[in-house]
A tleap script that builds the chain and sets N, CA, C and O, in Angstrom:
source leaprc.protein.ff14SB
mol = sequence {
  NMET ASP ASN THR GLU SER PHE LYS GLU LYS
  LEU ASP GLN GLN TYR GLU TRP PRO SER LEU
  TYR THR PHE LYS PHE ILE ALA PRO LEU ASP
  LYS VAL ASP GLU VAL LYS ALA LEU PHE PRO
  GLY HIE ASN ILE ARG GLU LYS ALA SER ARG
  ASN GLY ASN TYR ILE SER LEU SER VAL ASP
  MET MET VAL GLN SER SER ASP THR VAL VAL
  ASN ILE TYR ILE LYS VAL HIE GLU LEU GLY
  GLY GLY ILE ILE SER CLEU
}
set mol.1.N position { 62.934 119.253 64.232 }
set mol.1.CA position { 61.602 118.860 64.808 }
set mol.1.C position { 60.910 118.297 63.668 }
set mol.1.O position { 61.598 118.753 62.754 }
set mol.2.N position { 59.935 117.554 63.074 }
set mol.2.CA position { 58.933 117.735 62.307 }
set mol.2.C position { 58.053 117.940 63.157 }
set mol.2.O position { 58.174 118.093 64.372 }
set mol.3.N position { 56.590 117.947 62.116 }
set mol.3.CA position { 55.506 118.379 62.378 }
set mol.3.C position { 55.238 117.736 63.487 }
set mol.3.O position { 55.404 118.420 64.498 }
set mol.4.N position { 54.614 115.848 63.777 }
set mol.4.CA position { 54.367 115.453 64.990 }
set mol.4.C position { 55.017 115.668 65.978 }
set mol.4.O position { 54.565 115.306 67.064 }
set mol.5.N position { 56.382 116.378 65.888 }
set mol.5.CA position { 57.227 116.220 67.298 }
set mol.5.C position { 56.736 117.836 68.162 }
set mol.5.O position { 56.524 118.179 69.325 }
set mol.6.N position { 56.725 118.432 66.926 }
set mol.6.CA position { 55.825 119.948 67.477 }
set mol.6.C position { 54.341 119.973 67.528 }
set mol.6.O position { 53.818 120.892 68.157 }
set mol.7.N position { 53.736 119.253 67.057 }
set mol.7.CA position { 52.091 119.280 67.759 }
set mol.7.C position { 51.962 118.883 69.008 }
set mol.7.O position { 51.239 119.375 69.875 }
set mol.8.N position { 52.827 117.792 69.098 }
set mol.8.CA position { 52.875 117.315 70.413 }
set mol.8.C position { 53.311 118.110 71.385 }
set mol.8.O position { 52.748 118.214 72.475 }
set mol.9.N position { 54.243 118.659 71.079 }
set mol.9.CA position { 55.141 119.805 72.199 }
set mol.9.C position { 53.928 120.665 72.604 }
set mol.9.O position { 53.382 120.718 73.706 }
set mol.10.N position { 53.646 121.282 71.545 }
set mol.10.CA position { 52.172 122.201 71.863 }
set mol.10.C position { 51.192 122.077 72.323 }
set mol.10.O position { 50.431 123.007 72.590 }
set mol.11.N position { 51.003 121.026 72.503 }
set mol.11.CA position { 49.757 119.783 72.998 }
set mol.11.C position { 50.495 119.893 74.419 }
set mol.11.O position { 50.160 120.938 74.977 }
set mol.12.N position { 51.144 119.344 74.960 }
set mol.12.CA position { 51.688 119.378 76.204 }
set mol.12.C position { 51.795 120.609 76.724 }
set mol.12.O position { 51.425 120.812 77.881 }
set mol.13.N position { 52.304 121.583 75.961 }
set mol.13.CA position { 51.973 123.504 76.485 }
set mol.13.C position { 50.987 123.393 77.042 }
set mol.13.O position { 51.040 123.270 78.265 }
set mol.14.N position { 49.900 123.392 76.472 }
set mol.14.CA position { 48.584 123.562 76.392 }
set mol.14.C position { 47.536 122.577 77.404 }
set mol.14.O position { 46.575 123.120 77.948 }
set mol.15.N position { 47.790 121.187 77.590 }
set mol.15.CA position { 47.009 120.513 78.569 }
set mol.15.C position { 47.695 119.962 79.394 }
set mol.15.O position { 48.922 119.941 79.309 }
set mol.16.N position { 47.040 119.421 80.335 }
set mol.16.CA position { 47.717 118.498 81.956 }
set mol.16.C position { 46.609 117.491 81.694 }
set mol.16.O position { 45.428 117.490 82.043 }
set mol.17.N position { 47.459 116.482 80.851 }
set mol.17.CA position { 47.209 114.914 81.587 }
set mol.17.C position { 46.951 114.544 82.369 }
set mol.17.O position { 47.468 114.763 83.465 }
set mol.18.N position { 45.645 113.512 82.034 }
set mol.18.CA position { 44.992 113.029 81.091 }
set mol.18.C position { 43.905 114.202 81.074 }
set mol.18.O position { 43.302 114.482 82.110 }
set mol.19.N position { 43.706 114.771 80.069 }
set mol.19.CA position { 42.938 115.188 79.513 }
set mol.19.C position { 41.365 115.464 78.789 }
set mol.19.O position { 41.076 114.488 78.096 }
set mol.20.N position { 40.566 116.253 78.774 }
set mol.20.CA position { 39.418 115.779 77.631 }
set mol.20.C position { 39.951 117.077 76.118 }
set mol.20.O position { 40.177 118.282 76.013 }
set mol.21.N position { 39.931 116.012 75.334 }
set mol.21.CA position { 40.206 116.713 74.032 }
set mol.21.C position { 39.322 116.872 73.024 }
set mol.21.O position { 38.624 115.864 72.922 }
set mol.22.N position { 39.055 117.704 72.240 }
set mol.22.CA position { 38.055 117.460 70.988 }
set mol.22.C position { 38.743 117.500 69.720 }
set mol.22.O position { 39.516 118.357 69.291 }
set mol.23.N position { 38.302 116.347 69.151 }
set mol.23.CA position { 38.601 115.549 67.861 }
set mol.23.C position { 37.979 116.408 67.042 }
set mol.23.O position { 36.793 116.221 67.316 }
set mol.24.N position { 38.033 117.345 66.095 }
set mol.24.CA position { 37.314 117.739 64.765 }
set mol.24.C position { 37.564 116.985 64.052 }
set mol.24.O position { 38.547 116.283 64.288 }
set mol.25.N position { 36.740 116.759 62.764 }
set mol.25.CA position { 37.004 116.103 61.418 }
set mol.25.C position { 36.082 116.792 60.116 }
set mol.25.O position { 34.920 117.019 60.451 }
set mol.26.N position { 36.322 117.050 59.103 }
set mol.26.CA position { 35.694 116.898 57.872 }
set mol.26.C position { 35.985 115.787 56.723 }
set mol.26.O position { 36.998 115.519 56.077 }
set mol.27.N position { 34.227 115.075 56.746 }
set mol.27.CA position { 35.046 113.854 56.101 }
set mol.27.C position { 33.713 113.462 54.953 }
set mol.27.O position { 32.545 113.251 55.277 }
set mol.28.N position { 34.321 113.439 53.462 }
set mol.28.CA position { 33.328 113.002 52.546 }
set mol.28.C position { 32.382 111.844 52.875 }
set mol.28.O position { 33.002 110.823 52.580 }
set mol.29.N position { 31.144 111.516 53.360 }
set mol.29.CA position { 30.474 110.934 53.079 }
set mol.29.C position { 30.366 109.360 53.426 }
set mol.29.O position { 29.756 108.733 54.292 }
set mol.30.N position { 31.473 108.898 52.070 }
set mol.30.CA position { 32.363 107.652 52.172 }
set mol.30.C position { 33.405 107.508 53.598 }
set mol.30.O position { 33.549 106.393 54.100 }
set mol.31.N position { 33.907 108.380 54.022 }
set mol.31.CA position { 34.911 108.030 54.681 }
set mol.31.C position { 34.166 108.099 56.573 }
set mol.31.O position { 34.734 107.756 57.610 }
set mol.32.N position { 32.615 108.726 56.368 }
set mol.32.CA position { 32.460 108.903 58.052 }
set mol.32.C position { 32.529 107.973 58.766 }
set mol.32.O position { 32.885 108.104 59.937 }
set mol.33.N position { 32.127 106.516 58.108 }
set mol.33.CA position { 32.399 105.119 59.268 }
set mol.33.C position { 33.406 105.020 59.621 }
set mol.33.O position { 33.788 104.673 60.739 }
set mol.34.N position { 34.087 105.353 58.588 }
set mol.34.CA position { 35.541 104.835 58.985 }
set mol.34.C position { 36.360 105.547 60.290 }
set mol.34.O position { 37.083 105.066 61.162 }
set mol.35.N position { 35.922 106.856 60.017 }
set mol.35.CA position { 36.684 107.713 60.712 }
set mol.35.C position { 35.566 107.768 62.425 }
set mol.35.O position { 36.118 108.368 63.348 }
set mol.36.N position { 34.335 107.253 62.688 }
set mol.36.CA position { 33.629 106.892 63.772 }
set mol.36.C position { 34.483 105.538 64.245 }
set mol.36.O position { 35.259 105.569 65.200 }
set mol.37.N position { 34.219 104.285 63.405 }
set mol.37.CA position { 35.052 103.867 64.199 }
set mol.37.C position { 36.389 103.421 64.269 }
set mol.37.O position { 36.771 102.293 63.956 }
set mol.38.N position { 37.171 104.464 64.744 }
set mol.38.CA position { 38.413 105.213 65.704 }
set mol.38.C position { 37.518 105.552 66.604 }
set mol.38.O position { 37.970 106.606 67.053 }
set mol.39.N position { 36.460 105.308 67.193 }
set mol.39.CA position { 35.640 105.992 68.506 }
set mol.39.C position { 35.066 105.608 68.721 }
set mol.39.O position { 34.003 106.221 68.822 }
set mol.40.N position { 35.102 104.072 69.056 }
set mol.40.CA position { 33.925 103.168 69.311 }
set mol.40.C position { 33.242 103.470 71.038 }
set mol.40.O position { 34.110 103.386 71.906 }
set mol.41.N position { 32.147 103.720 71.427 }
set mol.41.CA position { 31.769 104.206 72.843 }
set mol.41.C position { 31.409 105.197 72.733 }
set mol.41.O position { 30.219 105.225 73.046 }
set mol.42.N position { 31.778 106.149 72.435 }
set mol.42.CA position { 32.083 107.867 72.184 }
set mol.42.C position { 30.945 108.498 71.589 }
set mol.42.O position { 30.471 108.052 70.544 }
set mol.43.N position { 30.478 109.481 72.156 }
set mol.43.CA position { 29.443 110.158 71.635 }
set mol.43.C position { 29.745 111.255 70.340 }
set mol.43.O position { 30.380 112.223 70.758 }
set mol.44.N position { 29.474 111.324 69.034 }
set mol.44.CA position { 30.174 112.475 68.355 }
set mol.44.C position { 29.094 112.987 67.898 }
set mol.44.O position { 28.067 112.310 67.852 }
set mol.45.N position { 29.126 114.167 67.514 }
set mol.45.CA position { 28.604 115.010 66.699 }
set mol.45.C position { 28.506 114.948 65.205 }
set mol.45.O position { 29.543 114.813 64.555 }
set mol.46.N position { 27.381 115.033 64.626 }
set mol.46.CA position { 27.783 115.102 63.453 }
set mol.46.C position { 26.955 116.375 62.944 }
set mol.46.O position { 25.922 116.628 63.565 }
set mol.47.N position { 27.337 117.250 61.806 }
set mol.47.CA position { 27.075 118.340 60.637 }
set mol.47.C position { 27.039 117.817 59.037 }
set mol.47.O position { 28.028 117.289 58.530 }
set mol.48.N position { 26.276 117.944 58.591 }
set mol.48.CA position { 25.814 117.761 57.452 }
set mol.48.C position { 26.105 119.309 56.543 }
set mol.48.O position { 25.345 120.271 56.651 }
set mol.49.N position { 27.609 119.306 55.469 }
set mol.49.CA position { 27.864 120.405 54.782 }
set mol.49.C position { 26.307 120.775 54.337 }
set mol.49.O position { 25.201 120.350 54.669 }
set mol.50.N position { 26.831 121.871 53.337 }
set mol.50.CA position { 24.804 122.650 52.713 }
set mol.50.C position { 24.919 121.596 52.189 }
set mol.50.O position { 24.239 120.756 52.778 }
set mol.51.N position { 25.615 121.087 51.098 }
set mol.51.CA position { 25.607 120.458 50.004 }
set mol.51.C position { 25.098 118.788 50.070 }
set mol.51.O position { 24.674 118.016 49.211 }
set mol.52.N position { 25.282 118.702 51.062 }
set mol.52.CA position { 25.627 117.652 51.508 }
set mol.52.C position { 26.747 116.060 51.267 }
set mol.52.O position { 26.618 114.841 51.382 }
set mol.53.N position { 27.752 116.991 50.903 }
set mol.53.CA position { 28.436 116.432 50.311 }
set mol.53.C position { 29.749 115.546 51.797 }
set mol.53.O position { 30.272 114.431 51.789 }
set mol.54.N position { 29.833 116.621 52.782 }
set mol.54.CA position { 30.891 116.139 53.753 }
set mol.54.C position { 29.813 116.134 55.175 }
set mol.54.O position { 28.730 116.647 55.455 }
set mol.55.N position { 30.644 115.386 55.742 }
set mol.55.CA position { 30.070 115.576 57.391 }
set mol.55.C position { 30.942 116.121 58.378 }
set mol.55.O position { 32.000 115.599 58.729 }
set mol.56.N position { 30.654 116.763 58.641 }
set mol.56.CA position { 31.922 117.502 60.308 }
set mol.56.C position { 31.617 116.490 61.300 }
set mol.56.O position { 30.488 116.001 61.291 }
set mol.57.N position { 32.715 116.005 62.394 }
set mol.57.CA position { 32.698 115.156 63.131 }
set mol.57.C position { 33.417 115.923 64.393 }
set mol.57.O position { 34.559 116.378 64.464 }
set mol.58.N position { 32.266 115.909 65.450 }
set mol.58.CA position { 33.575 116.104 66.538 }
set mol.58.C position { 33.209 114.763 68.264 }
set mol.58.O position { 32.245 114.312 68.884 }
set mol.59.N position { 34.308 114.712 68.279 }
set mol.59.CA position { 34.454 113.290 69.515 }
set mol.59.C position { 34.882 114.212 70.937 }
set mol.59.O position { 36.083 114.387 71.145 }
set mol.60.N position { 34.250 114.572 71.537 }
set mol.60.CA position { 35.237 114.853 73.207 }
set mol.60.C position { 35.493 113.225 74.151 }
set mol.60.O position { 34.717 112.437 74.691 }
set mol.61.N position { 37.071 113.287 73.971 }
set mol.61.CA position { 37.382 111.835 74.865 }
set mol.61.C position { 38.341 112.480 75.703 }
set mol.61.O position { 38.564 113.688 75.775 }
set mol.62.N position { 38.845 111.616 76.281 }
set mol.62.CA position { 39.095 111.973 77.877 }
set mol.62.C position { 40.472 110.954 76.990 }
set mol.62.O position { 40.256 109.903 76.388 }
set mol.63.N position { 41.927 111.672 77.151 }
set mol.63.CA position { 42.887 111.098 76.834 }
set mol.63.C position { 43.423 111.374 77.467 }
set mol.63.O position { 43.029 112.327 78.138 }
set mol.64.N position { 44.997 110.663 77.831 }
set mol.64.CA position { 45.831 110.064 78.954 }
set mol.64.C position { 47.210 111.200 78.679 }
set mol.64.O position { 47.864 111.830 79.510 }
set mol.65.N position { 47.334 111.151 77.061 }
set mol.65.CA position { 48.094 111.558 76.658 }
set mol.65.C position { 48.242 112.635 75.253 }
set mol.65.O position { 47.273 112.709 74.497 }
set mol.66.N position { 49.502 113.453 74.958 }
set mol.66.CA position { 49.697 113.881 73.691 }
set mol.66.C position { 49.775 112.819 72.758 }
set mol.66.O position { 49.292 113.011 71.642 }
set mol.67.N position { 50.496 111.330 73.126 }
set mol.67.CA position { 51.056 110.549 72.368 }
set mol.67.C position { 49.594 110.053 71.723 }
set mol.67.O position { 49.384 110.033 70.510 }
set mol.68.N position { 48.770 109.717 72.580 }
set mol.68.CA position { 47.050 109.500 72.237 }
set mol.68.C position { 46.587 110.585 71.205 }
set mol.68.O position { 46.093 110.275 70.121 }
set mol.69.N position { 46.716 111.448 71.479 }
set mol.69.CA position { 45.958 112.443 69.985 }
set mol.69.C position { 46.878 112.752 69.196 }
set mol.69.O position { 46.664 113.497 68.240 }
set mol.70.N position { 47.951 112.281 69.431 }
set mol.70.CA position { 49.047 112.406 67.632 }
set mol.70.C position { 48.723 110.325 67.262 }
set mol.70.O position { 48.562 109.922 66.110 }
set mol.71.N position { 48.707 109.646 68.137 }
set mol.71.CA position { 48.489 108.717 67.417 }
set mol.71.C position { 46.665 108.839 66.757 }
set mol.71.O position { 46.409 108.546 65.589 }
set mol.72.N position { 46.196 109.043 67.186 }
set mol.72.CA position { 44.928 109.116 66.368 }
set mol.72.C position { 44.858 110.272 65.340 }
set mol.72.O position { 44.029 110.314 64.432 }
set mol.73.N position { 45.355 110.758 65.462 }
set mol.73.CA position { 45.219 111.786 64.042 }
set mol.73.C position { 46.161 110.781 63.345 }
set mol.73.O position { 46.021 111.022 62.146 }
set mol.74.N position { 46.881 109.968 63.462 }
set mol.74.CA position { 47.926 109.401 62.543 }
set mol.74.C position { 46.664 108.611 61.662 }
set mol.74.O position { 46.307 108.699 60.487 }
set mol.75.N position { 46.094 107.659 63.026 }
set mol.75.CA position { 45.121 106.540 62.048 }
set mol.75.C position { 44.458 107.248 60.880 }
set mol.75.O position { 44.448 106.914 59.696 }
set mol.76.N position { 43.676 108.743 61.723 }
set mol.76.CA position { 42.690 109.056 60.406 }
set mol.76.C position { 43.268 110.092 59.484 }
set mol.76.O position { 42.548 110.849 58.832 }
set mol.77.N position { 45.199 110.123 59.419 }
set mol.77.CA position { 45.760 109.935 58.073 }
set mol.77.C position { 45.500 109.355 56.907 }
set mol.77.O position { 45.225 109.737 55.770 }
set mol.78.N position { 45.725 107.848 57.722 }
set mol.78.CA position { 45.778 106.726 57.165 }
set mol.78.C position { 44.424 106.442 56.644 }
set mol.78.O position { 44.542 105.506 55.853 }
set mol.79.N position { 43.458 106.740 56.709 }
set mol.79.CA position { 42.299 106.358 55.939 }
set mol.79.C position { 42.408 107.233 54.757 }
set mol.79.O position { 41.641 106.955 53.836 }
set mol.80.N position { 43.050 108.040 54.626 }
set mol.80.CA position { 42.909 109.004 53.194 }
set mol.80.C position { 41.897 109.228 52.685 }
set mol.80.O position { 40.825 108.978 53.237 }
set mol.81.N position { 42.013 109.822 51.354 }
set mol.81.CA position { 40.640 110.063 50.907 }
set mol.81.C position { 40.150 111.423 51.486 }
set mol.81.O position { 39.001 111.428 51.928 }
set mol.82.N position { 40.637 112.204 51.524 }
set mol.82.CA position { 40.237 113.749 51.628 }
set mol.82.C position { 39.699 113.960 53.488 }
set mol.82.O position { 39.038 114.993 53.591 }
set mol.83.N position { 39.770 113.636 54.084 }
set mol.83.CA position { 39.490 113.815 55.614 }
set mol.83.C position { 40.184 114.922 56.058 }
set mol.83.O position { 41.407 114.920 56.198 }
set mol.84.N position { 39.544 115.771 56.262 }
set mol.84.CA position { 40.191 117.276 56.761 }
set mol.84.C position { 40.140 117.106 58.468 }
set mol.84.O position { 39.087 116.890 59.069 }
set mol.85.N position { 41.544 117.249 59.170 }
set mol.85.CA position { 41.421 117.184 60.501 }
set mol.85.C position { 41.981 118.591 60.654 }
set mol.85.O position { 42.944 119.094 60.075 }
set mol.86.N position { 41.000 119.220 61.745 }
set mol.86.CA position { 40.860 120.396 62.368 }
set mol.86.C position { 41.297 120.596 63.221 }
set mol.86.O position { 41.137 121.693 63.755 }
savepdb mol mol.pdb
quit
């Protein structure tokens, strides 16, 4: 089983879909807008790092299934550039 399937399995054990899920990322300044673009119409909480080089982003989103969660993390991963998913 690959990491994606394992993660999906854990999500299905912990959540009953549809469910409110909180996505959290730490992004370099030049990637913040790209991450935010994946969540149109959602309230995104931001907090700058101490030195201002990174922004922590938190998004609460009602999702229909673990597939949706996994797909969003895949899209963020494809952005590259040092984005950390929490």
